Backbone as JSON Lines, residues from 0, in Angstrom:
{"i":0,"aa":"M","n":[49.62,-58.36,19.5],"ca":[49.24,-59.2,18.63],"c":[49.78,-59.98,17.21]}
{"i":1,"aa":"T","n":[50.65,-61.13,17.31],"ca":[51.46,-61.34,15.91],"c":[50.28,-61.79,15.03]}
{"i":2,"aa":"L","n":[50.82,-61.47,13.46],"ca":[49.81,-61.35,12.63],"c":[51.28,-62.02,11.44]}
{"i":3,"aa":"V","n":[50.63,-63.21,10.78],"ca":[51.03,-64.08,9.69],"c":[50.64,-64.3,8.67]}
{"i":4,"aa":"S","n":[50.85,-63.61,7.59],"ca":[49.02,-63.36,6.28],"c":[50.39,-64.28,5.58]}
{"i":5,"aa":"A","n":[49.72,-64.49,4.48],"ca":[50.02,-65.36,3.33],"c":[48.93,-65.0,2.04]}
{"i":6,"aa":"V","n":[50.12,-64.28,1.14],"ca":[48.99,-63.79,0.03],"c":[48.03,-65.33,-0.74]}
{"i":7,"aa":"V","n":[47.25,-65.67,-1.54],"ca":[46.49,-66.74,-2.26],"c":[46.68,-66.16,-3.13]}
{"i":8,"aa":"S","n":[47.55,-66.7,-4.6],"ca":[46.31,-66.07,-6.3],"c":[47.66,-67.39,-6.84]}
{"i":9,"aa":"D","n":[46.39,-66.94,-7.81],"ca":[46.56,-67.66,-9.38],"c":[46.87,-66.9,-9.95]}
{"i":10,"aa":"E","n":[47.92,-67.61,-11.09],"ca":[47.87,-66.66,-12.68],"c":[47.41,-67.62,-13.42]}
{"i":11,"aa":"T","n":[45.81,-67.31,-13.59],"ca":[44.79,-68.0,-14.89],"c":[44.52,-66.63,-15.87]}
{"i":12,"aa":"P","n":[45.3,-66.79,-16.56],"ca":[45.42,-65.82,-18.29],"c":[44.03,-66.49,-19.05]}
{"i":13,"aa":"I","n":[43.62,-65.97,-19.24],"ca":[42.28,-66.15,-20.39],"c":[42.62,-65.4,-21.57]}
{"i":14,"aa":"D","n":[42.06,-66.0,-22.38],"ca":[42.68,-65.21,-24.18],"c":[40.94,-64.88,-24.88]}
{"i":15,"aa":"L","n":[40.44,-64.15,-23.72],"ca":[39.17,-63.16,-24.71],"c":[38.97,-63.37,-25.32]}
{"i":16,"aa":"D","n":[39.65,-62.48,-26.58],"ca":[39.11,-63.02,-27.64],"c":[39.41,-64.74,-28.67]}
{"i":17,"aa":"A","n":[40.11,-65.28,-28.5],"ca":[39.82,-66.54,-28.66],"c":[38.47,-67.01,-28.34]}
{"i":18,"aa":"A","n":[38.79,-67.16,-27.05],"ca":[37.63,-67.96,-26.22],"c":[36.15,-67.72,-27.23]}
{"i":19,"aa":"E","n":[36.21,-65.95,-27.66],"ca":[34.78,-65.55,-27.72],"c":[34.24,-66.16,-29.21]}
{"i":20,"aa":"R","n":[35.81,-66.44,-30.1],"ca":[35.82,-66.57,-31.53],"c":[35.58,-68.37,-31.91]}
{"i":21,"aa":"A","n":[35.59,-69.21,-30.06],"ca":[35.54,-70.47,-30.48],"c":[33.86,-70.27,-29.89]}
{"i":22,"aa":"V","n":[33.66,-69.37,-29.13],"ca":[31.66,-69.55,-28.45],"c":[31.46,-69.53,-30.37]}
{"i":23,"aa":"Q","n":[30.86,-68.12,-30.77],"ca":[30.82,-68.45,-31.96],"c":[30.52,-69.71,-32.76]}
{"i":24,"aa":"D","n":[31.54,-70.82,-32.56],"ca":[32.23,-71.24,-33.73],"c":[31.19,-72.62,-33.42]}
{"i":25,"aa":"L","n":[31.35,-72.86,-31.99],"ca":[30.47,-73.3,-31.33],"c":[29.15,-72.98,-31.5]}
{"i":26,"aa":"L","n":[28.7,-72.08,-31.53],"ca":[27.42,-71.6,-31.69],"c":[26.85,-72.19,-33.03]}
{"i":27,"aa":"K","n":[28.11,-71.94,-34.54],"ca":[27.76,-73.02,-35.54],"c":[26.7,-73.95,-35.38]}
{"i":28,"aa":"A","n":[28.41,-74.75,-34.94],"ca":[28.98,-75.97,-35.42],"c":[27.61,-76.46,-34.58]}
{"i":29,"aa":"L","n":[26.65,-75.97,-33.5],"ca":[25.67,-76.84,-32.93],"c":[24.11,-75.88,-33.31]}
{"i":30,"aa":"G","n":[23.81,-75.75,-35.14],"ca":[22.63,-75.2,-35.35],"c":[22.87,-73.9,-36.15]}
{"i":31,"aa":"Q","n":[23.26,-73.64,-34.88],"ca":[22.48,-72.12,-34.67],"c":[22.97,-71.03,-35.17]}
{"i":32,"aa":"D","n":[22.16,-69.64,-35.49],"ca":[22.32,-68.59,-36.65],"c":[22.53,-67.75,-35.96]}
{"i":33,"aa":"A","n":[24.16,-67.6,-35.9],"ca":[25.65,-66.77,-34.57],"c":[24.61,-65.61,-35.02]}
{"i":34,"aa":"D","n":[24.87,-64.95,-35.83],"ca":[24.6,-63.51,-36.63],"c":[22.87,-63.36,-36.45]}
{"i":35,"aa":"S","n":[22.1,-64.07,-35.28],"ca":[20.69,-63.3,-35.02],"c":[21.22,-62.68,-33.96]}
{"i":36,"aa":"E","n":[19.78,-61.95,-33.51],"ca":[19.85,-60.46,-32.91],"c":[20.31,-60.85,-31.97]}
{"i":37,"aa":"H","n":[19.07,-61.72,-31.4],"ca":[19.94,-62.83,-29.79],"c":[21.08,-63.11,-29.59]}
{"i":38,"aa":"L","n":[22.23,-63.59,-30.69],"ca":[22.9,-64.42,-30.41],"c":[24.38,-63.44,-31.25]}
{"i":39,"aa":"Q","n":[24.46,-62.65,-31.78],"ca":[25.08,-61.35,-32.02],"c":[26.09,-61.48,-30.71]}
{"i":40,"aa":"D","n":[25.48,-60.76,-29.34],"ca":[26.58,-60.59,-28.64],"c":[26.9,-61.61,-27.38]}
{"i":41,"aa":"T","n":[26.79,-62.9,-27.68],"ca":[26.35,-63.93,-26.76],"c":[27.72,-64.96,-26.54]}
{"i":42,"aa":"P","n":[28.51,-64.6,-27.88],"ca":[30.47,-65.27,-27.46],"c":[30.37,-64.65,-25.94]}
{"i":43,"aa":"R","n":[29.88,-63.15,-26.38],"ca":[30.95,-61.58,-25.28],"c":[30.27,-62.62,-24.31]}
{"i":44,"aa":"R","n":[29.63,-62.44,-24.08],"ca":[28.62,-62.74,-22.71],"c":[29.39,-64.19,-21.88]}
{"i":45,"aa":"V","n":[29.54,-64.5,-22.72],"ca":[28.9,-66.09,-22.31],"c":[30.75,-66.45,-21.96]}
{"i":46,"aa":"V","n":[32.06,-66.07,-22.95],"ca":[33.14,-65.44,-22.17],"c":[32.87,-64.83,-21.01]}
{"i":47,"aa":"A","n":[32.34,-64.02,-20.55],"ca":[32.61,-63.13,-19.75],"c":[32.66,-63.87,-18.77]}
{"i":48,"aa":"A","n":[31.34,-64.32,-18.45],"ca":[30.26,-65.33,-17.88],"c":[31.97,-66.74,-16.3]}
{"i":49,"aa":"Y","n":[32.33,-67.29,-18.43],"ca":[33.51,-68.0,-17.85],"c":[34.03,-67.19,-16.94]}
{"i":50,"aa":"A","n":[34.85,-66.29,-17.58],"ca":[35.84,-65.68,-16.98],"c":[36.26,-65.13,-15.58]}
{"i":51,"aa":"E","n":[34.52,-64.97,-15.28],"ca":[34.36,-64.33,-13.73],"c":[34.45,-65.37,-13.21]}
{"i":52,"aa":"L","n":[33.69,-67.03,-13.28],"ca":[33.52,-68.15,-12.56],"c":[35.1,-69.35,-12.74]}
{"i":53,"aa":"L","n":[35.76,-68.94,-13.48],"ca":[37.05,-69.51,-13.64],"c":[38.05,-68.62,-13.02]}
{"i":54,"aa":"T","n":[38.67,-67.71,-12.87],"ca":[39.25,-66.83,-12.26],"c":[39.18,-66.39,-10.42]}
{"i":55,"aa":"P","n":[40.5,-67.14,-10.53],"ca":[40.04,-67.01,-8.17],"c":[40.75,-65.89,-8.11]}
{"i":56,"aa":"Q","n":[40.36,-64.84,-7.32],"ca":[40.57,-63.6,-6.37],"c":[42.07,-63.84,-5.57]}
{"i":57,"aa":"P","n":[42.83,-63.86,-5.9],"ca":[43.94,-63.5,-4.7],"c":[42.97,-62.81,-4.01]}
{"i":58,"aa":"F","n":[43.74,-63.28,-2.61],"ca":[43.18,-62.92,-0.93],"c":[44.71,-62.87,0.32]}
{"i":59,"aa":"T","n":[44.39,-62.26,0.79],"ca":[45.32,-62.16,2.3],"c":[44.82,-63.57,3.63]}
{"i":60,"aa":"L","n":[45.62,-64.64,3.14],"ca":[45.36,-65.66,4.53],"c":[45.96,-65.16,5.87]}
{"i":61,"aa":"T","n":[45.05,-63.78,6.6],"ca":[45.66,-63.49,7.68],"c":[45.63,-65.15,8.4]}
{"i":62,"aa":"T","n":[46.09,-65.13,10.23],"ca":[46.83,-65.76,11.11],"c":[47.01,-64.92,12.21]}
{"i":63,"aa":"F","n":[46.19,-65.06,13.0],"ca":[46.57,-64.71,14.19],"c":[47.36,-65.72,15.83]}
{"i":64,"aa":"L","n":[48.33,-65.08,16.16],"ca":[48.67,-66.01,17.32],"c":[47.66,-66.47,18.2]}
{"i":65,"aa":"N","n":[47.78,-67.45,18.18],"ca":[46.43,-69.17,18.9],"c":[47.57,-67.62,20.91]}
{"i":66,"aa":"E","n":[46.94,-66.95,20.76],"ca":[47.19,-66.18,22.45],"c":[46.98,-66.73,24.03]}
{"i":67,"aa":"E","n":[45.68,-67.39,23.42],"ca":[44.54,-67.95,24.66],"c":[44.85,-69.18,24.44]}
{"i":68,"aa":"G","n":[45.34,-70.21,23.52],"ca":[45.77,-71.35,23.63],"c":[44.39,-72.4,23.12]}
{"i":69,"aa":"Y","n":[43.53,-71.68,23.01],"ca":[42.01,-72.44,22.16],"c":[42.82,-73.31,21.95]}
{"i":70,"aa":"D","n":[41.96,-74.88,22.36],"ca":[42.47,-75.92,21.96],"c":[40.95,-76.82,21.36]}
{"i":71,"aa":"E","n":[40.1,-76.16,21.54],"ca":[38.71,-76.49,20.82],"c":[38.42,-76.53,19.66]}
{"i":72,"aa":"M","n":[37.49,-77.58,18.7],"ca":[37.22,-77.07,17.24],"c":[36.86,-75.87,17.06]}
{"i":73,"aa":"V","n":[37.68,-75.72,16.08],"ca":[36.17,-74.31,15.44],"c":[35.89,-74.97,13.83]}
{"i":74,"aa":"L","n":[34.99,-74.34,14.03],"ca":[33.65,-75.32,12.28],"c":[32.96,-73.35,11.65]}
{"i":75,"aa":"V","n":[32.74,-73.98,10.76],"ca":[31.59,-73.09,9.95],"c":[31.27,-73.84,8.78]}
{"i":76,"aa":"R","n":[30.26,-73.76,9.85],"ca":[28.76,-74.47,8.28],"c":[28.61,-74.3,7.41]}
{"i":77,"aa":"D","n":[28.06,-75.0,6.81],"ca":[26.96,-73.73,5.27],"c":[27.84,-73.02,4.34]}
{"i":78,"aa":"I","n":[28.47,-73.25,4.4],"ca":[29.61,-71.81,3.59],"c":[28.69,-72.6,2.11]}
{"i":79,"aa":"S","n":[28.45,-71.58,1.04],"ca":[27.7,-71.64,0.1],"c":[28.97,-71.46,-1.08]}
{"i":80,"aa":"F","n":[28.68,-72.14,-1.97],"ca":[29.71,-72.14,-3.1],"c":[29.24,-72.57,-4.48]}
{"i":81,"aa":"Q","n":[29.51,-72.1,-5.63],"ca":[29.69,-72.74,-6.78],"c":[30.59,-73.46,-7.53]}
{"i":82,"aa":"S","n":[30.6,-73.51,-8.29],"ca":[32.2,-74.65,-9.0],"c":[31.21,-74.92,-10.31]}
{"i":83,"aa":"L","n":[32.24,-75.29,-11.27],"ca":[32.54,-75.68,-13.44],"c":[33.11,-77.24,-13.02]}
{"i":84,"aa":"C","n":[31.97,-77.7,-13.44],"ca":[32.47,-79.73,-13.7],"c":[33.28,-79.75,-14.27]}
{"i":85,"aa":"Q","n":[35.0,-80.02,-14.53],"ca":[35.58,-80.44,-15.42],"c":[35.32,-81.46,-16.34]}
{"i":86,"aa":"H","n":[34.81,-82.41,-16.22],"ca":[33.78,-83.36,-17.38],"c":[33.2,-82.44,-17.7]}
{"i":87,"aa":"H","n":[31.59,-81.81,-17.73],"ca":[30.97,-81.59,-18.98],"c":[31.07,-79.74,-19.06]}
{"i":88,"aa":"M","n":[31.84,-79.15,-18.3],"ca":[31.61,-77.51,-17.66],"c":[29.96,-76.72,-17.47]}
{"i":89,"aa":"L","n":[29.36,-78.51,-17.15],"ca":[27.88,-77.39,-16.03],"c":[28.63,-76.78,-14.83]}
{"i":90,"aa":"P","n":[27.73,-75.65,-13.94],"ca":[27.91,-75.65,-12.29],"c":[27.28,-76.74,-11.81]}
{"i":91,"aa":"F","n":[28.05,-77.15,-10.61],"ca":[27.65,-77.93,-9.36],"c":[27.96,-76.48,-8.28]}
{"i":92,"aa":"H","n":[26.3,-76.52,-7.34],"ca":[26.65,-75.54,-5.93],"c":[26.31,-76.69,-4.89]}
{"i":93,"aa":"G","n":[26.91,-75.97,-3.49],"ca":[26.38,-76.88,-2.62],"c":[26.94,-75.89,-1.66]}
{"i":94,"aa":"V","n":[27.0,-76.38,-0.07],"ca":[28.03,-75.98,0.94],"c":[28.93,-77.28,1.06]}
{"i":95,"aa":"A","n":[29.85,-76.2,2.24],"ca":[31.0,-76.54,2.24],"c":[31.0,-76.17,4.02]}
{"i":96,"aa":"H","n":[31.37,-77.22,4.66],"ca":[31.48,-77.47,6.97],"c":[32.62,-77.72,6.92]}
{"i":97,"aa":"V","n":[33.29,-76.41,7.18],"ca":[35.41,-76.35,6.9],"c":[35.35,-76.43,8.72]}
{"i":98,"aa":"G","n":[36.13,-77.34,9.27],"ca":[36.38,-76.95,10.49],"c":[38.15,-76.95,10.66]}
{"i":99,"aa":"Y","n":[38.77,-76.47,12.12],"ca":[39.77,-76.7,12.15],"c":[40.72,-77.11,13.91]}
{"i":100,"aa":"L","n":[41.48,-77.62,14.45],"ca":[41.78,-77.06,15.16],"c":[42.5,-77.0,15.73]}
{"i":101,"aa":"P","n":[43.44,-75.49,16.52],"ca":[43.7,-74.06,16.12],"c":[44.79,-75.37,17.15]}
{"i":102,"aa":"G","n":[46.51,-75.16,16.73],"ca":[47.58,-75.12,16.7],"c":[48.39,-73.68,18.14]}
{"i":103,"aa":"E","n":[49.15,-73.37,17.15],"ca":[50.19,-72.09,16.91],"c":[49.23,-71.08,17.07]}
{"i":104,"aa":"R","n":[48.47,-71.23,16.23],"ca":[48.3,-70.03,15.15],"c":[46.49,-70.17,14.78]}
{"i":105,"aa":"I","n":[45.34,-69.45,14.79],"ca":[44.25,-69.31,14.4],"c":[44.45,-68.19,13.14]}
{"i":106,"aa":"L","n":[42.41,-68.54,12.49],"ca":[42.17,-68.34,11.49],"c":[41.78,-67.27,11.59]}
{"i":107,"aa":"G","n":[41.25,-66.13,10.63],"ca":[40.1,-65.13,10.69],"c":[39.47,-65.47,9.8]}
{"i":108,"aa":"L","n":[37.91,-65.94,10.41],"ca":[36.74,-66.64,10.19],"c":[36.43,-66.71,8.81]}
{"i":109,"aa":"S","n":[36.48,-65.5,8.36],"ca":[36.19,-64.9,6.86],"c":[36.72,-65.97,5.97]}
{"i":110,"aa":"K","n":[38.21,-66.51,6.38],"ca":[38.86,-66.77,5.4],"c":[38.58,-68.22,4.99]}
{"i":111,"aa":"L","n":[37.8,-68.58,5.62],"ca":[37.9,-69.87,5.14],"c":[36.38,-70.25,4.12]}
{"i":112,"aa":"A","n":[36.04,-68.87,4.65],"ca":[35.3,-68.99,3.27],"c":[35.96,-69.01,1.98]}
{"i":113,"aa":"R","n":[36.5,-68.16,2.18],"ca":[37.85,-67.56,1.13],"c":[38.35,-68.66,0.55]}
{"i":114,"aa":"V","n":[38.96,-69.45,1.18],"ca":[39.64,-70.24,0.79],"c":[38.8,-71.74,-0.14]}
{"i":115,"aa":"V","n":[37.3,-71.76,0.55],"ca":[36.23,-72.16,-0.73],"c":[36.06,-71.83,-1.63]}
{"i":116,"aa":"E","n":[36.22,-70.75,-1.98],"ca":[35.79,-69.91,-2.59],"c":[36.48,-70.03,-3.97]}
{"i":117,"aa":"H","n":[38.12,-69.95,-3.3],"ca":[38.98,-69.74,-4.07],"c":[39.34,-71.62,-4.89]}
{"i":118,"aa":"F","n":[38.97,-72.11,-4.48],"ca":[39.38,-73.57,-5.57],"c":[38.34,-73.73,-5.7]}
{"i":119,"aa":"A","n":[36.78,-73.03,-5.33],"ca":[35.88,-73.23,-6.94],"c":[35.65,-73.0,-7.9]}
{"i":120,"aa":"R","n":[36.84,-71.49,-7.18],"ca":[36.44,-70.27,-8.98],"c":[37.26,-71.85,-10.17]}
{"i":121,"aa":"R","n":[37.32,-72.86,-11.15],"ca":[38.22,-73.24,-11.31],"c":[37.84,-74.23,-12.25]}
{"i":122,"aa":"L","n":[37.54,-75.07,-13.1],"ca":[37.36,-76.61,-13.9],"c":[37.56,-77.16,-12.06]}
{"i":123,"aa":"Q","n":[36.65,-78.08,-12.08],"ca":[36.81,-78.33,-10.73],"c":[35.86,-80.88,-10.51]}
{"i":124,"aa":"V","n":[36.78,-81.42,-10.23],"ca":[35.99,-82.4,-9.86],"c":[35.7,-81.96,-8.24]}
{"i":125,"aa":"Q","n":[34.39,-82.24,-7.49],"ca":[34.13,-82.7,-6.17],"c":[34.85,-82.47,-4.74]}
{"i":126,"aa":"E","n":[36.17,-84.22,-5.24],"ca":[36.52,-84.79,-4.23],"c":[37.93,-83.78,-4.08]}
{"i":127,"aa":"R","n":[38.6,-83.58,-6.0],"ca":[40.14,-82.36,-6.38],"c":[39.41,-81.12,-4.83]}
{"i":128,"aa":"L","n":[38.26,-80.58,-5.28],"ca":[38.08,-79.34,-4.39],"c":[38.15,-79.75,-3.24]}
{"i":129,"aa":"T","n":[37.49,-80.68,-1.82],"ca":[37.42,-80.77,-1.11],"c":[39.06,-81.62,-0.48]}
{"i":130,"aa":"Q","n":[39.97,-81.79,-0.87],"ca":[41.54,-82.14,-0.64],"c":[41.84,-80.88,-0.55]}
{"i":131,"aa":"Q","n":[41.99,-79.5,-1.9],"ca":[42.89,-78.99,-1.92],"c":[42.41,-77.97,-0.88]}
{"i":132,"aa":"I","n":[40.81,-77.66,-0.29],"ca":[40.37,-77.25,0.48],"c":[41.73,-77.58,1.96]}
{"i":133,"aa":"A","n":[41.17,-78.4,2.1],"ca":[41.85,-79.19,3.22],"c":[43.49,-79.19,3.77]}
{"i":134,"aa":"A","n":[44.16,-78.76,2.27],"ca":[44.99,-78.95,1.71],"c":[46.4,-77.34,2.17]}
{"i":135,"aa":"C","n":[45.84,-76.9,2.12],"ca":[46.17,-74.85,1.82],"c":[45.71,-74.65,3.53]}
{"i":136,"aa":"L","n":[44.9,-75.04,4.14],"ca":[44.91,-75.34,5.15],"c":[45.97,-75.61,6.28]}
{"i":137,"aa":"D","n":[45.79,-76.67,6.24],"ca":[46.9,-77.66,6.4],"c":[48.01,-76.98,7.0]}
{"i":138,"aa":"E","n":[48.58,-76.57,5.26],"ca":[50.11,-76.07,4.77],"c":[49.93,-74.34,5.44]}
{"i":139,"aa":"N","n":[48.85,-73.53,5.69],"ca":[49.08,-72.25,5.81],"c":[49.42,-72.17,7.68]}
{"i":140,"aa":"L","n":[48.2,-72.95,8.3],"ca":[47.64,-72.37,9.29],"c":[48.58,-73.24,10.17]}
{"i":141,"aa":"R","n":[48.98,-74.69,9.53],"ca":[49.41,-75.6,11.15],"c":[48.83,-76.0,11.99]}
{"i":142,"aa":"P","n":[47.83,-76.03,11.87],"ca":[46.82,-76.7,12.78],"c":[46.89,-77.95,12.99]}
{"i":143,"aa":"K","n":[46.17,-78.58,14.94],"ca":[46.76,-79.68,14.57],"c":[45.97,-80.41,14.12]}
{"i":144,"aa":"G","n":[44.89,-80.21,13.32],"ca":[43.86,-81.2,12.76],"c":[43.34,-80.59,11.8]}
{"i":145,"aa":"V","n":[42.44,-80.82,10.4],"ca":[41.72,-80.13,9.89],"c":[40.6,-81.27,9.54]}
{"i":146,"aa":"G","n":[39.23,-80.49,8.84],"ca":[38.73,-80.93,8.42],"c":[37.56,-80.72,7.17]}
{"i":147,"aa":"V","n":[37.01,-80.97,6.21],"ca":[36.34,-81.19,4.97],"c":[35.67,-81.51,5.11]}
{"i":148,"aa":"V","n":[34.03,-81.05,4.64],"ca":[33.23,-81.78,3.96],"c":[32.22,-80.92,2.88]}
{"i":149,"aa":"L","n":[31.99,-81.71,1.65],"ca":[31.31,-80.55,0.06],"c":[29.84,-81.36,0.36]}
{"i":150,"aa":"E","n":[28.44,-80.92,0.39],"ca":[27.6,-81.47,-0.23],"c":[27.02,-80.76,-1.76]}
{"i":151,"aa":"A","n":[26.96,-81.12,-2.7],"ca":[27.39,-80.24,-3.8],"c":[25.78,-81.15,-4.93]}
{"i":152,"aa":"E","n":[25.17,-80.5,-5.64],"ca":[24.14,-81.04,-6.45],"c":[24.91,-80.69,-8.35]}
{"i":153,"aa":"H","n":[25.36,-81.64,-8.7],"ca":[25.76,-81.38,-9.93],"c":[24.68,-81.53,-11.15]}
{"i":154,"aa":"Q","n":[24.7,-80.37,-11.83],"ca":[23.87,-79.85,-13.25],"c":[24.4,-81.46,-14.25]}
{"i":155,"aa":"C","n":[25.41,-81.31,-14.2],"ca":[25.51,-82.7,-15.3],"c":[24.26,-84.18,-15.06]}
{"i":156,"aa":"M","n":[24.55,-84.22,-13.53],"ca":[23.57,-85.5,-13.53],"c":[21.91,-84.54,-13.13]}
{"i":157,"aa":"S","n":[21.76,-83.15,-13.04],"ca":[19.86,-83.14,-13.2],"c":[19.82,-82.87,-14.38]}
{"i":158,"aa":"L","n":[20.64,-82.42,-14.61],"ca":[19.89,-81.51,-15.83],"c":[19.93,-83.05,-17.69]}
{"i":159,"aa":"R","n":[20.6,-83.28,-17.82],"ca":[21.42,-84.36,-18.7],"c":[21.56,-85.76,-18.32]}
{"i":160,"aa":"G","n":[22.02,-86.77,-19.09],"ca":[22.09,-88.14,-18.51],"c":[20.86,-88.96,-17.39]}
{"i":161,"aa":"V","n":[21.21,-89.0,-15.78],"ca":[20.11,-89.93,-15.91],"c":[19.41,-88.38,-15.13]}
{"i":162,"aa":"R","n":[19.8,-87.64,-14.8],"ca":[18.62,-86.76,-14.45],"c":[18.19,-86.3,-13.33]}
{"i":163,"aa":"A","n":[19.38,-87.16,-12.63],"ca":[19.02,-87.31,-11.03],"c":[18.96,-86.05,-10.24]}
{"i":164,"aa":"N","n":[17.32,-85.07,-10.15],"ca":[17.01,-83.5,-9.81],"c":[17.39,-83.94,-8.5]}
{"i":165,"aa":"G","n":[17.62,-83.43,-7.68],"ca":[17.8,-83.18,-6.32],"c":[18.5,-83.85,-6.07]}
{"i":166,"aa":"S","n":[19.68,-84.84,-6.22],"ca":[20.4,-85.88,-6.14],"c":[21.91,-85.02,-5.09]}
{"i":167,"aa":"R","n":[22.08,-85.25,-4.19],"ca":[23.66,-85.13,-3.73],"c":[25.14,-86.16,-3.67]}
{"i":168,"aa":"T","n":[26.44,-85.48,-3.49],"ca":[27.21,-85.74,-3.81],"c":[27.7,-85.26,-2.61]}
{"i":169,"aa":"I","n":[28.71,-85.71,-1.69],"ca":[29.11,-86.26,0.02],"c":[29.98,-85.83,-0.14]}
{"i":170,"aa":"T","n":[31.66,-85.16,-0.21],"ca":[32.81,-85.72,-0.23],"c":[33.63,-85.18,1.02]}
{"i":171,"aa":"S","n":[34.88,-85.47,1.2],"ca":[35.24,-85.03,3.06],"c":[37.05,-85.33,2.56]}
{"i":172,"aa":"A","n":[37.1,-84.65,3.84],"ca":[39.29,-84.19,3.8],"c":[39.06,-84.37,4.84]}
{"i":173,"aa":"L","n":[40.34,-85.03,5.33],"ca":[40.76,-85.36,6.88],"c":[42.1,-85.38,7.37]}
{"i":174,"aa":"C","n":[42.3,-84.32,7.76],"ca":[44.05,-84.04,8.12],"c":[44.58,-84.12,9.48]}
{"i":175,"aa":"G","n":[45.52,-84.51,9.71],"ca":[46.06,-84.87,11.13],"c":[45.75,-85.28,12.49]}
{"i":176,"aa":"T","n":[44.84,-84.79,13.29],"ca":[44.3,-85.22,14.72],"c":[42.83,-85.56,13.71]}
{"i":177,"aa":"M","n":[42.16,-85.47,12.79],"ca":[40.74,-85.16,12.55],"c":[41.03,-86.24,11.81]}
{"i":178,"aa":"R","n":[42.46,-86.61,11.63],"ca":[41.52,-88.32,10.89],"c":[42.54,-89.11,11.2]}
{"i":179,"aa":"T","n":[43.37,-89.22,12.39],"ca":[43.92,-90.41,12.78],"c":[43.54,-90.67,14.69]}
{"i":180,"aa":"D","n":[42.73,-89.49,15.46],"ca":[42.13,-89.5,16.51],"c":[41.03,-90.12,16.57]}
{"i":181,"aa":"S","n":[39.86,-91.27,16.84],"ca":[38.8,-91.73,16.2],"c":[37.88,-90.53,16.57]}
{"i":182,"aa":"A","n":[38.12,-89.83,18.13],"ca":[36.64,-89.25,18.65],"c":[36.68,-88.32,17.87]}
{"i":183,"aa":"T","n":[38.33,-87.52,17.53],"ca":[37.74,-86.35,17.01],"c":[37.53,-86.14,15.56]}
{"i":184,"aa":"R","n":[37.68,-87.59,14.99],"ca":[36.81,-86.9,13.53],"c":[35.55,-87.3,14.01]}
{"i":185,"aa":"Q","n":[35.05,-88.15,14.87],"ca":[33.46,-88.42,15.47],"c":[32.82,-86.94,14.97]}
{"i":186,"aa":"E","n":[33.83,-86.17,16.5],"ca":[33.54,-85.3,16.95],"c":[33.42,-84.66,16.12]}
{"i":187,"aa":"F","n":[34.01,-83.92,15.17],"ca":[34.2,-83.16,13.55],"c":[32.56,-83.41,12.41]}
{"i":188,"aa":"L","n":[32.72,-85.07,12.41],"ca":[31.51,-85.56,11.49],"c":[30.25,-85.6,12.34]}
{"i":189,"aa":"A","n":[30.38,-85.19,13.29],"ca":[28.93,-85.19,13.99],"c":[28.3,-83.82,14.01]}
{"i":190,"aa":"L","n":[29.61,-82.62,14.49],"ca":[28.96,-81.48,13.72],"c":[29.36,-81.15,12.57]}
{"i":191,"aa":"A","n":[29.7,-80.91,11.45],"ca":[29.37,-81.37,10.25],"c":[28.5,-82.41,9.23]}
{"i":192,"aa":"Q","n":[27.71,-82.79,10.58],"ca":[26.57,-83.48,9.5],"c":[25.86,-82.58,8.51]}
{"i":193,"aa":"P","n":[25.97,-83.13,7.35],"ca":[25.2,-82.91,5.58],"c":[23.85,-82.87,5.81]}
{"i":194,"aa":"T","n":[22.82,-81.7,5.95],"ca":[21.94,-81.05,6.22],"c":[20.78,-81.45,4.62]}
{"i":195,"aa":"R","n":[19.84,-81.67,4.92],"ca":[19.28,-81.94,3.45],"c":[18.87,-80.08,2.78]}
{"i":196,"aa":"M","n":[19.96,-80.06,1.98],"ca":[19.99,-78.53,1.33],"c":[18.75,-78.69,0.22]}
{"i":197,"aa":"E","n":[18.73,-77.03,0.23],"ca":[16.89,-77.08,-0.38],"c":[16.8,-76.87,-1.24]}
{"i":198,"aa":"R","n":[16.26,-76.66,-2.24],"ca":[16.21,-77.61,-3.34],"c":[16.12,-76.21,-4.31]}
{"i":199,"aa":"R","n":[16.37,-75.98,-5.41],"ca":[16.64,-74.56,-6.06],"c":[16.08,-75.28,-7.24]}
{"i":200,"aa":"P","n":[15.33,-73.99,-8.23],"ca":[14.96,-74.0,-9.47],"c":[15.48,-74.44,-10.51]}
């Protein structure tokens, strides 16, 4: 069995001290008593939370030789993800449906979820996140086709502004035969048909 790996990682240094000072200044600017008992440790906690949400974890994108010549679609549905809106720094969360048509190599199934999680851990817009997942798989796996559908609820819409609680945004990205062959595209989109996400409190 032949195995090829690509390490996917990002260098994202975070200045924790500067970030803590900025959060403390923000609290004061918002009219909060940053020295109160309940807020004294808030800057550290906020920075720790954002550092976790914005730090992609490196992983090995392991692929295997497609020895059996499998040529049907591989699809993983309902991969949960959460990210941060680049415009408001509020969370958005949802599910990803990711599929590909194997070429010479196949991918460990858990790695599809790893790719989604990797690109979600940064300030994002959903359209870019969808494209990045598809491009990463297309570049590293070299399949015959890749398809990605994301459906997510954005708190910048549900908690503020229009307050459209429960509304979902659906985006897709298609590469290779998933894009150029109508029958293959229809098969993927039918299998990845978005389902009504359970509303979270």
